[in-house]
C-alpha positions as CSV (number, residue, x, y, z in Angstrom):
1,M,34.0,18.3,13.5
2,D,33.5,15.6,16.0
3,N,36.1,13.3,17.8
4,S,35.8,10.6,15.2
5,A,36.5,12.9,12.3
6,Y,39.5,14.3,14.1
7,I,41.0,10.8,14.7
8,K,40.3,9.7,11.2
9,N,41.8,12.7,9.6
10,L,44.9,12.5,12.0
11,I,45.4,9.0,10.8
12,R,45.1,10.0,7.2
13,G,47.8,12.6,7.7
14,L,50.1,10.2,9.4
15,S,49.7,7.7,6.6
16,N,50.3,10.4,3.9
17,E,46.7,10.2,2.8
18,S,44.8,13.3,1.7
19,S,42.9,14.8,4.6
20,E,39.3,15.9,4.3
21,L,40.1,18.7,6.8
22,S,42.5,21.6,6.5
23,K,45.4,22.1,9.0
24,E,43.7,25.2,10.3
25,E,40.5,23.2,11.0
26,M,42.5,20.5,12.9
27,E,44.3,23.2,14.9
28,R,41.1,25.0,15.8
29,F,39.6,21.7,17.1
30,E,42.7,20.9,19.1
31,A,42.6,24.4,20.7
32,L,38.9,23.8,21.7
33,Y,39.6,20.2,23.1
34,P,43.2,20.1,24.5
35,N,42.5,16.6,26.0
36,Q,41.8,15.4,22.5
37,K,45.1,17.0,21.3
38,E,47.0,15.1,24.0
39,E,45.6,11.8,22.8
40,G,46.4,12.8,19.2
41,D,50.0,13.6,20.2
42,K,50.4,10.2,21.8
43,L,48.9,8.5,18.7
44,S,51.4,10.3,16.6
45,E,54.3,9.2,18.8
46,I,53.2,5.6,18.6
47,W,52.8,5.9,14.8
48,E,56.3,7.1,14.4
49,L,57.8,4.4,16.8
50,T,56.1,1.8,14.7
51,S,56.7,3.3,11.3
52,R,59.5,0.8,10.4
53,Y,57.0,-2.0,10.4
54,K,54.6,-0.3,8.0
55,S,54.1,-1.8,4.6
56,S,53.8,0.3,1.5
57,A,50.1,-0.6,1.2
58,T,47.6,2.2,1.2
59,F,46.0,2.7,4.6
60,D,42.2,2.9,4.4
61,A,41.3,4.9,7.5
62,D,37.6,4.6,7.0
63,S,37.6,0.8,6.7
64,A,40.0,0.5,9.6
65,F,37.8,2.6,11.8
66,A,34.7,0.8,10.9
67,K,36.3,-2.6,11.6
68,F,37.6,-1.4,14.9
69,K,34.0,-0.3,15.9
70,N,32.5,-3.6,14.9
71,N,35.1,-5.8,16.7
72,N,35.5,-3.7,19.9
73,L,33.2,-0.9,20.7
74,S,30.1,-3.0,21.0
75,E,31.7,-5.3,23.4
76,V,32.8,-2.5,25.9
77,S,30.4,0.4,25.7
78,N,27.6,1.5,23.4
79,T,26.6,5.1,23.4
80,V,22.9,6.0,22.8
81,P,21.0,9.2,22.5
82,V,19.3,10.6,25.7
83,V,16.8,13.2,24.5
84,R,16.1,15.4,21.5
85,P,17.8,18.8,21.5
86,K,16.0,22.0,22.1
87,K,17.0,25.1,20.2
88,G,19.1,27.7,21.9
89,R,22.6,28.0,23.5
90,V,22.9,27.4,27.2
91,V,25.5,29.1,29.4
92,F,25.1,29.2,33.1
93,F,27.8,30.2,35.5
94,R,30.6,27.5,35.6
95,R,28.9,24.7,33.9
96,R,27.4,24.5,30.4
97,M,24.8,21.7,29.8
98,V,22.3,21.3,27.1
99,L,19.9,18.4,27.5
100,T,20.2,17.1,23.9
101,A,20.3,13.9,21.8
102,V,24.0,13.1,21.3
103,A,25.8,11.3,18.4
104,A,27.8,8.2,19.5
105,C,31.2,9.3,20.7
106,F,33.1,6.5,18.8
107,G,35.9,8.8,17.8
108,L,37.0,9.4,21.4
109,L,36.5,5.7,22.3
110,F,38.7,4.8,19.4
111,A,41.6,7.0,20.4
112,S,41.3,5.8,24.1
113,M,41.3,2.2,23.3
114,F,44.1,2.6,20.8
115,L,46.4,4.4,23.2
116,F,45.9,2.7,26.6
117,N,46.5,-0.8,27.6
118,N,44.7,-1.1,30.9
119,S,41.5,0.9,30.5
120,T,39.1,2.5,28.2
121,S,38.8,6.4,28.7
122,L,35.6,8.2,28.1
123,Y,35.3,12.0,28.1
124,N,32.1,13.9,27.5
125,S,33.4,16.9,25.5
126,S,29.9,17.8,24.3
127,D,27.2,20.1,25.7
128,A,25.0,17.1,26.2
129,I,24.2,14.4,28.8
130,Q,25.5,11.1,27.3
131,Q,24.3,7.6,28.2
132,H,26.7,4.7,27.9
133,L,25.6,1.0,28.1
134,L,28.3,-1.2,29.7
135,A,29.1,-4.9,28.9
136,D,27.6,-6.0,32.2
137,G,24.2,-4.3,31.5
138,S,24.8,-1.3,33.6
139,S,24.4,2.2,32.3
140,L,26.0,5.5,32.9
141,H,24.9,9.1,32.3
142,L,27.9,11.4,31.8
143,M,27.2,15.1,32.4
144,P,29.2,17.5,30.1
145,G,32.9,17.6,31.1
146,A,32.8,14.3,32.9
147,S,35.7,11.9,32.5
148,I,35.9,8.2,33.4
149,A,38.2,5.2,32.8
150,I,36.8,1.7,32.4
151,A,39.1,-1.2,33.3
152,N,39.9,-3.8,30.7
153,E,37.9,-7.0,30.9
154,F,35.0,-5.1,32.5
155,G,32.1,-7.3,33.1
156,E,34.3,-10.5,33.0
157,N,37.0,-10.3,35.8
158,N,36.0,-7.0,37.3
159,R,33.6,-4.1,37.3
160,E,36.0,-1.2,38.1
161,I,35.5,2.4,37.0
162,T,37.6,5.4,37.9
163,L,35.7,8.8,38.0
164,K,38.4,11.4,37.0
165,S,36.3,14.4,37.0
166,G,32.7,15.6,36.7
167,E,29.4,14.2,37.5
168,V,28.0,10.7,36.5
169,L,24.7,9.0,37.2
170,F,25.3,5.2,37.7
171,D,22.5,2.6,37.2
172,V,24.3,-0.6,38.2
173,K,22.8,-4.0,37.3
174,K,22.9,-6.5,40.2
175,S,25.6,-9.1,40.1
176,T,27.8,-11.2,42.4
177,L,30.8,-9.3,41.0
178,P,31.2,-6.1,42.9
179,F,30.9,-2.8,41.0
180,E,33.6,-0.4,42.1
181,V,34.0,3.3,41.5
182,D,37.4,4.9,42.4
183,I,37.4,8.6,43.1
184,R,40.7,10.1,44.1
185,N,41.7,8.2,47.2
186,S,38.2,7.0,48.0
187,E,36.1,4.0,46.7
188,I,32.4,3.1,46.2
189,R,31.6,-0.5,46.2
190,V,28.1,-1.9,45.4
191,T,26.5,-5.0,43.8
192,G,23.4,-3.3,42.2
193,T,21.9,0.2,42.8
194,Q,21.4,3.7,41.3
195,F,23.5,6.7,42.5
196,L,24.9,10.0,41.4
197,V,28.6,10.9,42.0
198,S,30.3,14.2,41.6
199,N,34.0,14.7,41.6
200,A,34.6,18.5,41.7
201,D,35.7,20.8,44.5
202,Q,34.5,18.1,46.9
203,I,33.2,14.5,46.3
204,S,29.4,14.1,46.6
205,V,27.2,11.0,46.4
206,D,23.4,10.8,46.2
207,L,22.0,7.3,46.6
208,Y,18.5,6.7,45.0
209,E,18.2,2.9,45.1
210,G,19.8,0.0,47.0
211,S,22.9,0.4,49.2
212,I,26.6,1.3,48.8
213,D,29.8,1.1,50.9
214,Y,32.0,4.2,50.7
215,F,35.6,3.8,51.8
216,A,37.5,7.0,52.6
217,Q,40.2,8.2,55.0
218,G,40.6,4.7,56.5
219,K,36.9,4.4,57.3
220,K,33.7,2.6,55.8
221,Y,30.5,4.5,55.4
222,A,27.3,2.5,54.7
223,L,24.6,4.4,52.8
224,V,21.0,3.2,52.0
225,A,18.6,4.7,49.6
226,G,17.7,8.3,50.2
227,M,20.9,9.2,51.8
228,S,23.8,11.5,50.6
229,L,27.5,11.9,51.4
230,Q,30.1,14.7,51.0
231,E,33.7,14.3,51.3
232,S,36.2,17.3,51.5
233,S,39.5,18.2,53.1
234,Q,37.5,18.8,56.3
235,G,36.3,15.2,56.4
236,V,33.2,13.0,55.4
237,S,29.6,13.9,56.3
238,V,26.5,11.7,55.7
239,S,22.9,13.0,55.7
240,Q,19.4,11.8,55.1
241,G,17.7,13.1,52.0
242,N,18.9,13.9,48.5
243,D,17.6,15.6,45.3
244,A,16.2,12.8,43.1
245,S,14.8,15.1,40.4
246,I,18.0,14.5,38.5
247,L,16.4,11.3,37.4
248,D,13.7,13.3,35.7
249,L,16.3,15.6,34.0
250,V,18.0,12.7,32.2
251,N,14.6,11.6,30.9
252,N,13.8,15.1,29.6
253,K,11.3,15.9,32.4
254,L,11.4,18.8,34.8
255,S,10.9,18.7,38.6
256,F,12.6,20.0,41.7
257,D,13.1,18.3,45.0
258,K,14.8,20.6,47.5
259,T,17.0,21.7,44.7
260,P,19.5,24.6,45.3
261,L,18.3,27.7,43.6
262,N,21.4,28.1,41.4
263,E,20.8,24.5,40.1
264,V,17.1,25.5,39.5
265,F,18.2,28.1,37.0
266,E,20.7,25.8,35.5
267,R,18.1,23.1,34.8
268,L,15.7,25.8,33.5
269,S,18.5,26.7,31.0
270,L,18.8,23.0,29.9
271,F,15.1,22.4,29.6
272,Y,14.0,25.5,27.9
273,G,17.1,26.3,25.9
274,V,17.7,29.7,27.3
275,E,20.6,31.5,29.1
276,F,20.6,32.9,32.6
277,E,23.1,35.4,34.0
278,S,23.2,36.7,37.5
279,K,24.2,40.1,38.7
280,V,24.2,38.8,42.3
281,D,25.5,35.9,44.2
282,I,22.8,33.3,44.7
283,P,22.6,32.1,48.3
284,Q,23.5,28.4,48.7
285,D,20.9,27.7,51.4
286,I,17.9,28.5,49.3
287,H,16.1,25.5,47.9
288,F,13.1,24.9,45.7
289,T,10.6,22.1,45.5
290,S,8.0,21.4,42.8
291,I,6.0,18.5,41.4
292,L,6.6,17.3,37.8
293,L,6.2,20.3,35.5
294,E,5.1,18.7,32.3
295,D,3.1,21.6,30.8
296,A,4.4,24.5,32.7
297,S,5.7,27.5,30.8
298,L,9.0,29.2,31.6
299,K,7.2,32.4,32.3
300,S,4.9,30.8,34.9
301,I,7.9,29.1,36.7
302,L,9.9,32.4,36.8
303,E,6.9,34.2,38.3
304,T,6.7,31.5,41.0
305,L,10.4,32.0,41.8
306,E,10.0,35.8,42.0
307,V,7.1,35.4,44.5
308,S,8.7,32.7,46.5
309,F,12.2,34.2,46.8
310,G,11.6,37.9,46.3
311,A,13.6,37.6,43.0
312,D,13.8,40.1,40.2
313,I,14.3,38.3,36.9
314,E,14.3,40.3,33.7
315,Q,14.1,39.1,30.1
316,I,16.7,41.0,28.1
317,S,16.3,39.1,24.8
318,D,14.4,36.2,23.3
319,K,16.7,33.6,24.9
320,K,18.4,35.5,27.6
321,Y,17.4,36.4,31.2
322,Q,19.2,38.3,33.8
323,I,18.8,37.8,37.7
324,Q,18.8,41.3,39.1
325,S,18.2,40.5,42.8
326,I,17.2,37.8,45.3
327,S,16.0,38.3,48.9
328,Q,15.9,35.6,51.6
329,N,12.6,36.5,53.2
């Protein structure tokens, strides 16, 4: 079941229509996606409050949903596939990402637009990188688990987005209307550029094109292409250099540019559809750089990592590898 099926069947139940899904299937979906359940609960509350105004006419959920998509979704955000999926389940440490083609997330968009008056909420609940095209011509790549809110009248009176959580790659079309990203108590302001923002334990920004102004803790930080920024409770730090290989990743290509070793294994998981688990802590100060690896096999890459970092990586099944040890020679 996807988000759109959940919303449509919820509406069917509220309007006393026969549901295509059982109560148990709906409850399993809500257990897997608690954020979706919260929106479903709000929809149910609104439905009950407005029940006195309902007519006795039969509610056609499919027609209403199709009409809503045609009238609204294309004006705000269109979701398009990124790449084709590769077989295999990916689980790597704290984040799970599979670089796959994704179906349009109209169900979640429908729930968000129906429930909130001042913004459109997007949440990537899949194991895929999702691309969204905005009304102003800009595009976003939402990593799995990323959540944003797009202000109403986006592209007309404003270009305001709030990054609630996760990691998003922004490709901003140039305009005289500033493009603003709010993150906690900080703000990014640009006119046209390309940058990656992460809102996790700390806020991080990698700038690939153009320039941005970052406002935090009462100060303004000016960044130009090739720079990165980190903000934590300890303060804000700006440095020269960043990992631009993420741009290859969203285009289903594999490369590494001073990439932390733990992220190297994560991207190998995505690209080859395998799982890595580690029996040791991977040092944060070890990085790996490689040119675009168009035809390289996973075996040859792992052999290179073993030689470069004194690693012991064992294949324990067809799709699973175990990192036994890593030295810092």
